[in-house]
VEXDREN-94281 format. One record per residue: residue number from 0; residue in three letters; x, y, z of N, C-alpha, C, O in turn. Coordinates in steps of 0.05 Angstrom, whole numbers, plus 5000, padded with zeros to 4 digits. Example, Ala and Ser with C-alpha at 12.3 -4.5 7.8 and 13.67 -1.06 7.14 Angstrom:
2
DOZA  num  residu  n_xx  n_yy  n_zz  ca_xx  ca_yy  ca_zz  c_xx  c_yy  c_zz  o_xx  o_yy  o_zz
DOZA    0     ALA  5264  4886  5156   5246   4910   5156  5264  4934  5156  5285  4934  5169
DOZA    1     SER  5257  4955  5142   5273   4979   5143  5258  5001  5157  5268  5023  5161
This chain:
187
DOZA  num  residu  n_xx  n_yy  n_zz  ca_xx  ca_yy  ca_zz  c_xx  c_yy  c_zz  o_xx  o_yy  o_zz
DOZA    0     UNK  0920  4710  5596   0946   4721   5599  0961  4707  5621  0951  4706  5644
DOZA    1     UNK  0983  4696  5614   0999   4681   5634  1028  4689  5634  1045  4674  5645
DOZA    2     UNK  1035  4711  5622   1063   4720   5622  1068  4739  5645  1051  4754  5653
DOZA    3     UNK  1093  4738  5656   1100   4755   5679  1092  4741  5705  1073  4725  5705
DOZA    4     UNK  1105  4748  5726   1099   4737   5753  1072  4746  5762  1066  4769  5762
DOZA    5     UNK  1056  4726  5772   1030   4732   5782  1032  4746  5809  1046  4736  5827
DOZA    6     UNK  1018  4768  5812   1018   4783   5837  0991  4777  5852  0991  4771  5876
DOZA    7     UNK  0969  4777  5837   0943   4773   5849  0923  4765  5828  0923  4776  5806
DOZA    8     UNK  0906  4744  5834   0885   4736   5815  0860  4731  5832  0861  4715  5851
DOZA    9     UNK  0838  4745  5826   0814   4744   5843  0790  4739  5825  0787  4752  5804
DOZA   10     UNK  0773  4721  5834   0747   4716   5821  0725  4723  5841  0726  4716  5864
DOZA   11     UNK  0705  4737  5831   0682   4744   5848  0665  4719  5853  0651  4710  5835
DOZA   12     UNK  0668  4709  5876   0652   4685   5883  0654  4679  5912  0671  4690  5926
DOZA   13     UNK  0636  4662  5922   0636   4656   5951  0663  4645  5959  0673  4626  5946
DOZA   14     UNK  0675  4656  5980   0702   4646   5989  0701  4618  5997  0721  4604  5997
DOZA   15     UNK  0678  4607  6006   0676   4579   6013  0675  4560  5989  0676  4536  5993
DOZA   16     UNK  0674  4572  5965   0673   4555   5941  0701  4547  5931  0704  4533  5911
DOZA   17     UNK  0722  4555  5946   0749   4548   5938  0758  4567  5915  0746  4587  5909
DOZA   18     UNK  0780  4559  5902   0791   4575   5881  0784  4562  5854  0774  4539  5852
DOZA   19     UNK  0789  4576  5832   0785   4566   5805  0811  4570  5790  0823  4592  5791
DOZA   20     UNK  0820  4550  5775   0845   4551   5760  0839  4552  5730  0825  4535  5720
DOZA   21     UNK  0849  4573  5717   0845   4576   5688  0872  4580  5676  0887  4598  5685
DOZA   22     UNK  0880  4564  5656   0906   4566   5643  0929  4566  5662  0949  4580  5658
DOZA   23     UNK  0926  4550  5684   0947   4549   5704  0947  4571  5724  0964  4571  5743
DOZA   24     UNK  0930  4591  5721   0928   4613   5740  0907  4607  5761  0884  4600  5754
DOZA   25     UNK  0914  4608  5787   0895   4603   5808  0882  4629  5817  0896  4647  5827
DOZA   26     UNK  0856  4631  5813   0841   4655   5821  0827  4649  5848  0812  4630  5850
DOZA   27     UNK  0834  4665  5868   0822   4662   5894  0794  4674  5893  0790  4696  5881
DOZA   28     UNK  0774  4661  5904   0747   4672   5905  0745  4692  5927  0757  4690  5948
DOZA   29     UNK  0729  4713  5921   0724   4734   5940  0696  4745  5936  0689  4754  5915
DOZA   30     UNK  0680  4743  5957   0653   4754   5956  0653  4783  5968  0632  4795  5972
DOZA   31     UNK  0677  4793  5974   0680   4819   5987  0691  4841  5969  0699  4862  5979
DOZA   32     UNK  0692  4836  5943   0701   4857   5925  0683  4882  5925  0693  4905  5927
DOZA   33     UNK  0658  4877  5924   0637   4898   5925  0617  4892  5947  0614  4869  5955
DOZA   34     UNK  0604  4912  5957   0588   4908   5982  0561  4893  5979  0551  4883  6000
DOZA   35     UNK  0550  4892  5956   0523   4881   5955  0522  4851  5958  0512  4840  5978
DOZA   36     UNK  0533  4836  5938   0530   4807   5939  0545  4795  5915  0555  4809  5898
DOZA   37     UNK  0546  4768  5915   0557   4753   5893  0534  4741  5878  0516  4729  5890
DOZA   38     UNK  0534  4744  5852   0514   4730   5835  0527  4707  5822  0549  4709  5811
DOZA   39     UNK  0514  4684  5823   0524   4660   5811  0507  4654  5787  0482  4657  5787
DOZA   40     UNK  0520  4644  5765   0508   4636   5740  0499  4659  5723  0477  4658  5712
DOZA   41     UNK  0515  4680  5719   0508   4701   5700  0513  4692  5671  0508  4707  5652
DOZA   42     UNK  0523  4667  5667   0526   4657   5640  0500  4649  5627  0498  4646  5603
DOZA   43     UNK  0479  4645  5643   0453   4639   5632  0453  4614  5614  0438  4614  5594
DOZA   44     UNK  0469  4594  5621   0469   4570   5605  0490  4569  5583  0495  4548  5571
DOZA   45     UNK  0502  4592  5577   0523   4592   5556  0549  4579  5568  0552  4577  5592
DOZA   46     UNK  0566  4571  5549   0591   4557   5558  0614  4565  5540  0610  4570  5516
DOZA   47     UNK  0637  4566  5551   0662   4571   5536  0673  4545  5525  0689  4546  5507
DOZA   48     UNK  0664  4523  5535   0675   4496   5528  0697  4488  5548  0707  4466  5546
DOZA   49     UNK  0703  4505  5566   0723   4500   5587  0709  4503  5614  0702  4525  5622
DOZA   50     UNK  0706  4481  5629   0691   4481   5654  0702  4501  5674  0687  4514  5687
DOZA   51     UNK  0729  4503  5676   0741   4522   5695  0736  4551  5686  0731  4568  5703
DOZA   52     UNK  0739  4556  5660   0734   4584   5651  0704  4591  5655  0698  4614  5662
DOZA   53     UNK  0687  4571  5652   0658   4576   5658  0655  4584  5687  0639  4601  5694
DOZA   54     UNK  0669  4570  5705   0668   4577   5734  0677  4606  5738  0665  4621  5754
DOZA   55     UNK  0699  4614  5725   0709   4641   5728  0688  4661  5719  0683  4681  5733
DOZA   56     UNK  0677  4657  5695   0657   4676   5684  0630  4673  5697  0613  4690  5693
DOZA   57     UNK  0625  4651  5711   0599   4645   5722  0592  4659  5748  0574  4650  5762
DOZA   58     UNK  0606  4680  5756   0600   4695   5781  0610  4724  5777  0628  4730  5761
DOZA   59     UNK  0597  4741  5792   0607   4768   5794  0598  4780  5820  0578  4771  5832
DOZA   60     UNK  0612  4801  5830   0604   4817   5852  0592  4842  5842  0599  4852  5820
DOZA   61     UNK  0572  4853  5857   0561   4879   5850  0554  4895  5875  0553  4884  5897
DOZA   62     UNK  0549  4920  5871   0540   4937   5893  0557  4962  5895  0578  4965  5881
DOZA   63     UNK  0550  4980  5913   0565   5003   5918  0557  5027  5902  0572  5047  5902
DOZA   64     UNK  0535  5025  5887   0526   5048   5871  0538  5048  5843  0549  5027  5833
DOZA   65     UNK  0536  5070  5830   0545   5073   5801  0574  5077  5798  0584  5076  5775
DOZA   66     UNK  0589  5082  5819   0618   5087   5817  0632  5078  5842  0623  5084  5865
DOZA   67     UNK  0653  5063  5838   0668   5053   5861  0696  5047  5853  0702  5043  5829
DOZA   68     UNK  0715  5045  5872   0743   5038   5867  0750  5014  5883  0741  5011  5906
DOZA   69     UNK  0768  4998  5872   0780   4975   5886  0810  4979  5887  0822  4990  5868
DOZA   70     UNK  0822  4971  5909   0852   4971   5910  0861  4943  5902  0854  4923  5915
DOZA   71     UNK  0876  4942  5880   0886   4915   5870  0916  4914  5874  0930  4934  5878
DOZA   72     UNK  0925  4890  5874   0954   4884   5878  0960  4872  5904  0983  4864  5910
DOZA   73     UNK  0940  4871  5922   0944   4857   5948  0965  4870  5965  0975  4856  5984
DOZA   74     UNK  0973  4894  5961   0994   4907   5977  1022  4897  5969  1041  4901  5984
DOZA   75     UNK  1024  4883  5947   1049   4870   5939  1063  4883  5915  1082  4872  5904
DOZA   76     UNK  1054  4907  5907   1066   4921   5885  1090  4937  5895  1091  4946  5918
DOZA   77     UNK  1109  4941  5877   1133   4958   5883  1131  4984  5868  1128  4983  5843
DOZA   78     UNK  1133  5006  5881   1132   5032   5868  1153  5034  5846  1176  5027  5849
DOZA   79     UNK  1144  5043  5822   1161   5047   5800  1162  5022  5781  1173  5024  5759
DOZA   80     UNK  1152  5000  5790   1152   4976   5773  1127  4976  5755  1107  4987  5762
DOZA   81     UNK  1130  4963  5732   1108   4961   5712  1093  4935  5716  1104  4914  5721
DOZA   82     UNK  1066  4938  5714   1049   4915   5719  1027  4914  5697  1021  4934  5684
DOZA   83     UNK  1015  4891  5693   0993   4887   5674  0969  4879  5691  0971  4863  5709
DOZA   84     UNK  0946  4890  5684   0921   4882   5697  0902  4872  5675  0900  4884  5654
DOZA   85     UNK  0889  4850  5681   0868   4840   5663  0842  4838  5679  0841  4827  5701
DOZA   86     UNK  0820  4849  5668   0795   4850   5682  0773  4838  5664  0773  4843  5640
DOZA   87     UNK  0755  4823  5676   0732   4810   5663  0706  4821  5672  0702  4829  5695
DOZA   88     UNK  0686  4822  5653   0659   4829   5660  0640  4813  5643  0641  4815  5618
DOZA   89     UNK  0623  4797  5656   0603   4780   5642  0577  4780  5657  0577  4778  5682
DOZA   90     UNK  0555  4784  5642   0528   4781   5653  0509  4776  5631  0501  4794  5617
DOZA   91     UNK  0502  4750  5627   0485   4742   5605  0456  4738  5613  0440  4729  5598
DOZA   92     UNK  0450  4746  5638   0422   4743   5647  0404  4760  5628  0413  4781  5619
DOZA   93     UNK  0380  4751  5624   0362   4765   5605  0356  4794  5612  0351  4810  5595
DOZA   94     UNK  0357  4800  5638   0353   4827   5647  0376  4846  5641  0372  4871  5640
DOZA   95     UNK  0399  4835  5637   0423   4853   5640  0444  4850  5618  0465  4863  5620
DOZA   96     UNK  0439  4835  5597   0460   4828   5579  0471  4851  5562  0492  4850  5551
DOZA   97     UNK  0456  4873  5561   0466   4897   5545  0481  4916  5561  0489  4937  5550
DOZA   98     UNK  0486  4911  5586   0500   4930   5603  0529  4934  5597  0542  4916  5587
DOZA   99     UNK  0539  4958  5602   0567   4965   5597  0578  4976  5623  0567  4994  5636
DOZA  100     UNK  0602  4966  5630   0617   4976   5653  0641  4990  5643  0653  4983  5622
DOZA  101     UNK  0649  5012  5657   0674   5025   5650  0694  5019  5673  0688  5023  5697
DOZA  102     UNK  0718  5009  5665   0739   5004   5684  0763  5022  5677  0768  5027  5654
DOZA  103     UNK  0777  5032  5698   0799   5050   5693  0818  5052  5716  0816  5037  5735
DOZA  104     UNK  0836  5071  5714   0857   5074   5734  0851  5099  5752  0868  5106  5769
DOZA  105     UNK  0828  5111  5748   0822   5135   5765  0835  5160  5754  0831  5182  5766
DOZA  106     UNK  0850  5158  5733   0865   5181   5721  0855  5187  5693  0868  5203  5679
DOZA  107     UNK  0833  5176  5685   0822   5181   5659  0829  5160  5638  0819  5163  5615
DOZA  108     UNK  0844  5140  5644   0850   5118   5626  0829  5097  5630  0831  5082  5650
DOZA  109     UNK  0810  5094  5612   0787   5077   5616  0782  5058  5593  0791  5063  5571
DOZA  110     UNK  0767  5037  5598   0758   5018   5577  0729  5010  5584  0723  5006  5607
DOZA  111     UNK  0713  5009  5564   0685   4999   5567  0683  4970  5560  0693  4961  5539
DOZA  112     UNK  0671  4954  5577   0667   4926   5572  0637  4921  5572  0622  4930  5590
DOZA  113     UNK  0628  4906  5552   0599   4899   5549  0595  4872  5561  0610  4853  5556
DOZA  114     UNK  0573  4869  5577   0567   4845   5592  0563  4821  5574  0567  4798  5583
DOZA  115     UNK  0554  4825  5549   0547   4803   5532  0562  4802  5506  0555  4786  5488
DOZA  116     UNK  0582  4819  5502   0596   4819   5477  0608  4792  5470  0617  4777  5487
DOZA  117     UNK  0607  4785  5445   0617   4759   5435  0604  4736  5449  0616  4714  5449
DOZA  118     UNK  0581  4740  5461   0566   4718   5473  0575  4710  5501  0562  4693  5513
DOZA  119     UNK  0597  4721  5511   0608   4713   5537  0618  4736  5553  0632  4732  5573
DOZA  120     UNK  0612  4761  5545   0623   4784   5559  0650  4791  5548  0658  4781  5527
DOZA  121     UNK  0664  4808  5562   0690   4818   5552  0711  4819  5574  0704  4819  5598
DOZA  122     UNK  0736  4820  5566   0758   4826   5584  0776  4846  5570  0775  4850  5546
DOZA  123     UNK  0792  4860  5587   0811   4880   5576  0837  4876  5591  0837  4867  5614
DOZA  124     UNK  0859  4884  5578   0885   4883   5590  0897  4911  5589  0896  4924  5568
DOZA  125     UNK  0909  4920  5610   0922   4946   5611  0948  4945  5626  0953  4925  5641
DOZA  126     UNK  0964  4965  5623   0990   4966   5637  0991  4991  5654  0981  5012  5645
DOZA  127     UNK  1004  4990  5677   1008   5013   5694  1035  5011  5708  1046  4989  5711
DOZA  128     UNK  1044  5033  5718   1068   5035   5735  1058  5041  5763  1044  5061  5767
DOZA  129     UNK  1065  5024  5782   1056   5027   5809  1068  5051  5822  1091  5057  5820
DOZA  130     UNK  1050  5065  5837   1059   5088   5853  1060  5081  5882  1067  5098  5899
DOZA  131     UNK  1054  5056  5889   1054   5047   5916  1049  5017  5917  1052  5004  5896
DOZA  132     UNK  1041  5006  5940   1038   4978   5944  1012  4967  5931  1009  4943  5928
DOZA  133     UNK  0993  4984  5925   0969   4976   5911  0961  4996  5890  0972  5019  5890
DOZA  134     UNK  0943  4989  5873   0935   5006   5850  0905  5009  5851  0890  4990  5858
DOZA  135     UNK  0895  5032  5843   0866   5037   5842  0855  5026  5816  0866  5032  5794
DOZA  136     UNK  0833  5011  5817   0818   5003   5794  0790  5015  5798  0776  5009  5817
DOZA  137     UNK  0784  5034  5780   0758   5047   5783  0737  5032  5766  0743  5021  5745
DOZA  138     UNK  0712  5031  5777   0690   5018   5764  0667  5038  5762  0662  5053  5781
DOZA  139     UNK  0654  5039  5739   0631   5057   5736  0610  5042  5719  0616  5031  5698
DOZA  140     UNK  0585  5041  5729   0564   5029   5714  0552  5050  5695  0552  5073  5702
DOZA  141     UNK  0543  5041  5672   0533   5059   5651  0503  5055  5648  0494  5038  5632
DOZA  142     UNK  0487  5070  5664   0458   5069   5662  0444  5048  5679  0421  5042  5675
DOZA  143     UNK  0459  5036  5698   0445   5018   5717  0456  5024  5745  0476  5038  5748
DOZA  144     UNK  0443  5012  5766   0446   5022   5793  0472  5015  5807  0481  5030  5825
DOZA  145     UNK  0484  4992  5801   0508   4983   5816  0530  4973  5798  0525  4961  5777
DOZA  146     UNK  0555  4978  5806   0578   4968   5791  0580  4938  5794  0570  4926  5813
DOZA  147     UNK  0593  4925  5774   0597   4896   5774  0626  4890  5767  0639  4907  5754
DOZA  148     UNK  0636  4867  5775   0662   4857   5766  0662  4827  5768  0651  4816  5787
DOZA  149     UNK  0673  4814  5748   0674   4785   5747  0700  4774  5758  0700  4756  5775
DOZA  150     UNK  0723  4785  5749   0749   4775   5758  0770  4795  5749  0766  4812  5732
DOZA  151     UNK  0794  4792  5761   0817   4807   5752  0843  4793  5761  0843  4777  5779
DOZA  152     UNK  0864  4799  5746   0890   4789   5754  0910  4812  5750  0907  4829  5732
DOZA  153     UNK  0932  4811  5766   0953   4831   5764  0980  4815  5762  0985  4797  5777
DOZA  154     UNK  0996  4823  5742   1022   4810   5737  1044  4830  5734  1039  4852  5724
DOZA  155     UNK  1068  4822  5741   1091   4839   5734  1096  4838  5705  1091  4818  5692
DOZA  156     UNK  1105  4860  5693   1113   4860   5665  1139  4846  5663  1158  4851  5678
DOZA  157     UNK  1140  4827  5644   1165   4812   5641  1186  4831  5630  1181  4847  5612
DOZA  158     UNK  1210  4829  5642   1232   4845   5632  1242  4835  5605  1244  4810  5601
DOZA  159     UNK  1246  4853  5587   1257   4845   5561  1287  4846  5562  1299  4867  5568
DOZA  160     UNK  1299  4823  5558   1328   4822   5559  1340  4834  5534  1331  4827  5512
DOZA  161     UNK  1359  4851  5538   1371   4864   5516  1393  4847  5504  1408  4833  5518
DOZA  162     UNK  1394  4846  5478   1415   4831   5463  1439  4849  5464  1438  4872  5455
DOZA  163     UNK  1462  4838  5474   1486   4854   5475  1495  4862  5447  1495  4846  5429
DOZA  164     UNK  1502  4888  5444   1512   4899   5419  1542  4900  5422  1553  4910  5441
DOZA  165     UNK  1556  4889  5401   1585   4890   5402  1596  4919  5404  1586  4936  5389
DOZA  166     UNK  1615  4924  5421   1627   4950   5423  1645  4956  5400  1653  4938  5385
DOZA  167     UNK  1653  4982  5397   1669   4990   5374  1697  4976  5374  1708  4969  5353
DOZA  168     UNK  1709  4973  5398   1735   4960   5399  1734  4931  5390  1752  4921  5376
DOZA  169     UNK  1712  4917  5397   1709   4889   5388  1706  4888  5357  1719  4872  5344
DOZA  170     UNK  1691  4906  5346   1687   4907   5317  1713  4914  5302  1719  4902  5281
DOZA  171     UNK  1729  4932  5313   1755   4939   5301  1773  4915  5302  1786  4908  5283
DOZA  172     UNK  1774  4902  5325   1791   4878   5329  1783  4856  5310  1800  4842  5298
DOZA  173     UNK  1757  4852  5307   1747   4831   5289  1755  4838  5260  1763  4820  5245
DOZA  174     UNK  1753  4863  5252   1761   4872   5226  1790  4867  5220  1798  4858  5199
DOZA  175     UNK  1807  4874  5240   1836   4870   5237  1842  4840  5235  1860  4832  5219
DOZA  176     UNK  1829  4824  5250   1833   4795   5249  1825  4784  5222  1840  4767  5211
DOZA  177     UNK  1803  4792  5210   1795   4783   5184  1813  4792  5162  1819  4777  5144
DOZA  178     UNK  1823  4817  5164   1842   4827   5145  1868  4811  5146  1880  4805  5125
DOZA  179     UNK  1877  4806  5170   1902   4790   5174  1899  4763  5162  1917  4753  5148
DOZA  180     UNK  1877  4750  5166   1872   4723   5155  1871  4724  5125  1880  4705  5112
DOZA  181     UNK  1860  4745  5114   1858   4747   5085  1885  4752  5072  1891  4741  5051
DOZA  182     UNK  1902  4768  5086   1929   4774   5076  1946  4748  5076  1961  4743  5058
DOZA  183     UNK  1943  4732  5097   1957   4707   5100  1949  4688  5078  1965  4673  5066
DOZA  184     UNK  1923  4688  5072   1913   4670   5051  1924  4678  5023  1928  4660  5006
DOZA  185     UNK  1929  4703  5019   1939   4713   4993  1969  4708  4991  1979  4702  4969
DOZA  186     UNK  1983  4711  5013   2012   4711   5012  2023  4685  5018  2048  4682  5018
């Protein structure tokens, strides 16, 4: 997803590893999303065919128990504005590939992502209206000890420009002009 102004893009990875760019989006690495640690190479040898996307999917943070929340948006959200969030979860290690994580807004709007769906994990896209400078992203593990996250990005929703609709006076004037031209052509 690359539409709308980018607010924040984060990849779970060692901060000393630099950033990773996917489809022109620069994801800053952070090993501090969750308290336990960063795992590198959860792809287990699988590949997307895109080296940078493999780097994005090739790490995750975990820890904090079966339920945890993150504040996303980097303190740069404007209350009342609409935003899109995209979140990834991948873990193809032999121990863990059937795991499912639940991501949500803390208000009951949730999505389940499977660590190995479609051979590379899953991502989901959701929309929210900010109530402040950051937004809660809730994480819940389903049947395993610690929550996980691979990456996320937050973007402003692009404004849809409205096509101007001609007003009634314009339409009446246009009609009179066409009638006048028609009468002149006859007469």
